[in-house]
C-alpha positions in Angstrom: 29.6 -67.9 61.1 27.3 -71.0 60.5 28.8 -71.3 57.0 32.3 -71.2 58.4 31.5 -73.7 61.0 30.0 -76.1 58.4 33.2 -75.7 56.3 35.6 -76.2 59.2 35.8 -80.0 58.9 36.8 -79.7 55.2 39.4 -77.1 56.1 40.8 -79.3 58.8 41.1 -82.3 56.4 42.8 -80.1 53.8 45.2 -78.9 56.5 45.9 -82.5 57.6 46.8 -83.4 54.0 49.0 -80.4 53.3 46.5 -78.8 51.0 46.9 -81.4 48.3 43.5 -81.1 46.4 43.1 -84.6 45.0 44.2 -86.2 48.3 41.6 -84.0 50.1 38.9 -85.0 47.7 39.7 -88.7 48.2 39.7 -88.3 52.0 36.5 -86.4 52.1 34.8 -89.2 50.1 35.2 -91.5 53.0 32.9 -89.5 55.2 35.3 -89.7 58.1 35.9 -86.8 60.5 39.2 -85.0 60.6 39.9 -86.7 63.9 39.2 -90.2 62.6 41.2 -89.4 59.4 44.1 -88.4 61.6 44.0 -91.7 63.3 43.7 -93.6 60.0 46.6 -91.8 58.5 48.7 -91.5 61.6 52.4 -91.6 60.8 51.8 -91.8 57.0 52.0 -88.0 56.3 55.0 -86.9 58.4 57.5 -84.9 56.3 55.8 -86.1 53.1 56.0 -84.3 49.8 52.7 -83.5 47.9 53.3 -86.5 45.6 53.9 -88.8 48.6 50.8 -87.5 50.4 48.7 -88.4 47.3 50.3 -91.8 46.9 49.8 -92.7 50.6 46.1 -91.5 50.5 45.6 -93.6 47.3 47.1 -96.7 49.0 44.9 -96.1 52.0 41.7 -95.7 49.9 42.7 -98.8 47.9 43.0 -100.8 51.2 39.4 -99.8 52.1 37.9 -101.3 48.9 36.3 -104.7 48.8 37.4 -107.5 46.5 35.2 -106.7 43.4 35.8 -102.9 43.8 39.6 -103.6 43.8 39.3 -105.8 40.7 37.0 -103.3 38.8 39.3 -100.4 39.8 42.4 -102.2 38.5 40.9 -103.6 35.4 39.4 -100.3 34.3 42.9 -98.9 34.1 43.3 -100.5 30.6 40.9 -98.0 29.1 42.3 -95.0 27.3 40.2 -91.9 28.0 36.6 -92.3 29.1 34.6 -95.5 28.9 31.0 -96.6 29.1 29.4 -99.1 31.5 28.9 -101.5 28.5 32.6 -101.5 27.8 33.4 -102.1 31.5 31.0 -105.0 31.6 32.5 -106.6 28.5 36.1 -106.1 29.7 36.1 -106.5 33.5 35.9 -110.1 34.5 34.0 -110.5 37.8 33.5 -114.3 37.7 35.7 -114.7 40.7 33.1 -112.6 42.7 29.8 -114.4 42.5 28.1 -112.0 44.9 29.3 -108.9 43.2 26.5 -106.4 42.3 25.9 -105.2 38.8 28.7 -103.3 37.0 27.0 -99.9 37.1 26.6 -100.2 40.9 30.3 -101.0 41.4 31.3 -98.1 39.2 29.0 -95.8 41.0 30.5 -97.0 44.3 34.0 -96.1 43.0 32.7 -92.7 42.0 31.4 -91.9 45.5 34.8 -92.7 46.9 36.4 -90.2 44.5 38.5 -93.0 42.8 36.4 -92.7 39.6 35.0 -89.6 37.9 32.4 -88.8 35.3 33.4 -87.1 32.1 31.5 -84.3 30.5 29.8 -86.8 28.2 28.5 -88.8 31.2 31.0 -91.6 30.7 33.4 -92.9 33.4 36.9 -91.6 33.6 40.0 -91.6 35.9 41.8 -88.5 37.1 45.3 -89.0 35.4 47.0 -89.5 38.8 44.4 -92.0 39.9 44.5 -93.9 36.6 48.3 -94.2 36.9 47.9 -95.6 40.4 45.2 -98.0 39.2 47.5 -99.4 36.5 50.0 -100.3 39.2 47.4 -102.6 40.7 47.1 -104.8 37.6 50.1 -107.0 37.1 51.5 -107.7 33.6 49.9 -111.2 33.1 46.3 -110.3 33.9 46.8 -106.9 32.2 47.5 -108.7 28.9 44.2 -110.7 29.2 42.2 -107.7 30.2 43.7 -105.6 27.4 42.9 -108.3 24.9 39.2 -108.2 26.0 39.2 -104.4 25.6 40.6 -104.7 22.1 38.1 -107.4 21.2 35.2 -105.2 22.5 36.4 -102.2 20.4 37.0 -104.3 17.3 33.5 -105.9 17.6 31.9 -102.4 18.0 33.8 -101.1 15.0 32.7 -104.1 12.9 29.1 -103.6 14.0 28.9 -99.9 13.4 31.1 -99.5 10.2 28.3 -100.1 7.7 26.0 -97.6 9.5 28.9 -95.0 9.8 29.5 -95.3 6.0 25.8 -94.6 5.5 26.4 -91.5 7.7 24.1 -92.7 10.5 24.1 -90.0 13.2 23.7 -92.5 16.0 26.5 -94.7 14.7 28.9 -91.7 14.3 28.1 -90.5 17.8 28.7 -94.0 19.3 32.1 -94.1 17.4 32.8 -90.6 18.6 32.3 -91.7 22.2 34.9 -94.5 21.6 37.2 -92.4 19.5 40.2 -92.6 21.9 39.8 -96.4 22.4 39.5 -96.9 18.6 42.5 -94.8 17.7 44.6 -96.5 20.4 43.6 -99.9 19.0 44.5 -98.9 15.5 48.0 -97.8 16.6 48.6 -101.0 18.4 47.3 -103.1 15.5 49.6 -101.3 13.0 52.5 -101.4 15.3 52.6 -105.1 16.0 52.1 -106.0 12.3 50.1 -109.1 13.2 46.7 -107.5 13.4 46.3 -105.8 10.0 42.8 -107.1 9.5 41.8 -105.6 12.9 43.3 -102.2 11.9 41.4 -102.3 8.6 38.1 -103.0 10.4 38.8 -100.2 12.9 39.7 -97.7 10.2 36.7 -98.6 8.2 34.6 -97.4 11.2 36.8 -94.4 12.0 37.0 -93.1 8.4 33.6 -91.6 8.1 33.9 -90.1 11.6 37.3 -88.4 10.8 35.8 -87.3 7.4 32.9 -85.7 9.2 35.3 -84.0 11.6 37.7 -82.8 8.9 40.7 -84.9 10.1 41.8 -85.9 6.6 45.5 -85.9 7.2 45.3 -88.1 10.2 43.1 -90.8 8.7 45.0 -90.7 5.3 48.3 -91.4 7.2 46.7 -94.4 8.9 45.0 -95.5 5.8 48.3 -95.4 3.9 50.0 -97.5 6.6 47.1 -100.0 6.8 46.7 -100.4 3.0 50.5 -101.0 2.6 50.4 -103.7 5.4 47.3 -105.2 3.7 49.0 -105.3 0.3 52.1 -106.9 1.9 49.8 -109.6 3.6 47.8 -110.0 0.3 44.6 -109.0 2.1 41.8 -108.0 -0.3 38.4 -107.7 1.4 35.6 -105.2 2.1 37.7 -103.3 4.7 40.5 -102.7 2.2 37.9 -101.5 -0.4 36.4 -99.2 2.1 39.7 -97.6 3.0 40.5 -97.2 -0.7 37.1 -95.5 -1.1 37.8 -93.2 1.8 41.2 -92.3 0.4 39.7 -91.7 -3.0 37.1 -89.3 -1.6 39.8 -87.3 0.2 41.8 -87.1 -3.1 38.6 -86.0 -4.9 38.1 -83.2 -2.3 41.7 -82.1 -2.9 41.1 -81.9 -6.6 43.0 -85.0 -7.6 40.3 -86.5 -9.8 42.5 -88.9 -11.7 44.0 -90.6 -8.6 40.5 -90.7 -7.0 39.0 -92.5 -10.0 41.9 -95.0 -10.1 41.4 -95.8 -6.4 37.7 -96.2 -6.7 38.1 -98.6 -9.7 40.5 -100.6 -7.6 38.2 -100.6 -4.6 35.2 -101.7 -6.9 37.2 -104.6 -8.2 38.0 -105.8 -4.6 34.4 -105.2 -3.4 33.1 -107.3 -6.4 35.5 -110.1 -5.6 34.4 -110.0 -1.9 30.8 -110.0 -3.0 30.0 -107.0 -0.9 27.0 -105.6 -2.8 26.3 -102.7 -0.5 29.8 -101.4 -0.7 29.9 -102.1 -4.5 26.8 -99.9 -5.0 28.3 -97.1 -2.9 31.6 -97.2 -4.9 29.7 -97.1 -8.2 27.7 -94.0 -7.0 31.0 -92.3 -6.0 32.6 -93.1 -9.4 29.5 -91.9 -11.3 29.7 -88.6 -9.5 33.3 -88.1 -10.5 32.6 -89.1 -14.1 29.6 -86.8 -14.3 31.8 -83.8 -13.7 33.3 -84.3 -17.1 30.7 -83.7 -19.9 32.4 -86.3 -22.1 32.0 -89.0 -19.5 28.4 -88.6 -18.5 27.2 -91.6 -20.4 29.8 -93.6 -18.5 28.4 -92.1 -15.3 24.9 -93.3 -16.2 26.3 -96.8 -17.0 28.0 -96.9 -13.7 24.7 -95.9 -11.9 22.8 -98.7 -13.7 25.4 -101.1 -12.3 25.1 -99.4 -8.9 21.3 -100.1 -9.0 21.9 -103.7 -9.9 24.2 -104.1 -6.9 21.8 -102.2 -4.6 18.9 -104.5 -5.6 20.9 -107.5 -4.4 20.7 -106.1 -0.9 17.7 -105.4 1.4 18.7 -101.8 1.8 15.8 -99.8 0.5 17.5 -96.5 1.4 20.5 -97.4 -0.8 18.2 -98.4 -3.7 16.4 -95.1 -3.3 19.7 -93.2 -3.2 20.8 -94.8 -6.5 17.4 -94.0 -8.2 17.8 -90.4 -7.0 21.3 -90.2 -8.5 19.9 -91.5 -11.8 17.1 -88.9 -11.7 19.5 -86.1 -10.9 21.9 -87.1 -13.7 19.0 -87.3 -16.1 17.9 -83.7 -15.2 21.4 -82.4 -15.3 22.7 -84.1 -18.4 19.6 -85.2 -20.2 20.4 -88.9 -19.8 
């Protein structure tokens, strides 16, 4: 009986809201009693469908937020999937609210109201219905500005992490995995508008190693094909293009197409040399040497390629890369007597 009595207020609230689960959760988050909720929602729920009940409860919850909570709630609707506090701080502009608390406190406040949830990975996320409602609170003009800040944040993150991802850094790959949905959405937008090819190349350079790790070859190759075609049309030849060519070559190698893989690696090496990207140049020469070494007749060429890889690596401060090249030279020497 005591347990039933304790649960009775929740049952009363659920009955008041027609048994709509999300509406009940949102109402319970206010801490109001069923009687007080009845007063607050008086006349709003008569002969309402489940969808109408949820919409009216959402509008009511929105009306109870303060200014910076409303702004944060609406601006966060630009995120696809879950998002971190760092992303929210970079994208949500609180300059109009000088007295607003730190971003993590605002997000936690929204969570306690039920308007924001926590994903399994500990990041913030909207329930789909709440996210759709939040998007209606951000008009087109400010939405464009907030969305631009979101894309700039994602592009900057990709640019920062791409070299570490290519080196198979576990931390970098995990961080990119956290932002996978945001990154993929940005790639799609960049390729669709045709004006952001360089952004797409940077994003794919970061995503490539992640998709390779996760075995999503077909998806990344389709994107790489589209991005490389757009880059060729725009006459873009930089490190990002070389990285995508490298990625596509490695997938071709894994599928047994050695000739095409070698051709793409050579093309990527030429671009990396022109872009003066010594780190990428060394990596490309290592990849090429491995392919060449699989043919006994080309093992001397493989050794020459490794010597050039070492020369490129020594132009960098990357001791790990230099050690990698030396290990490749040693392995080829033991294997082929070179």
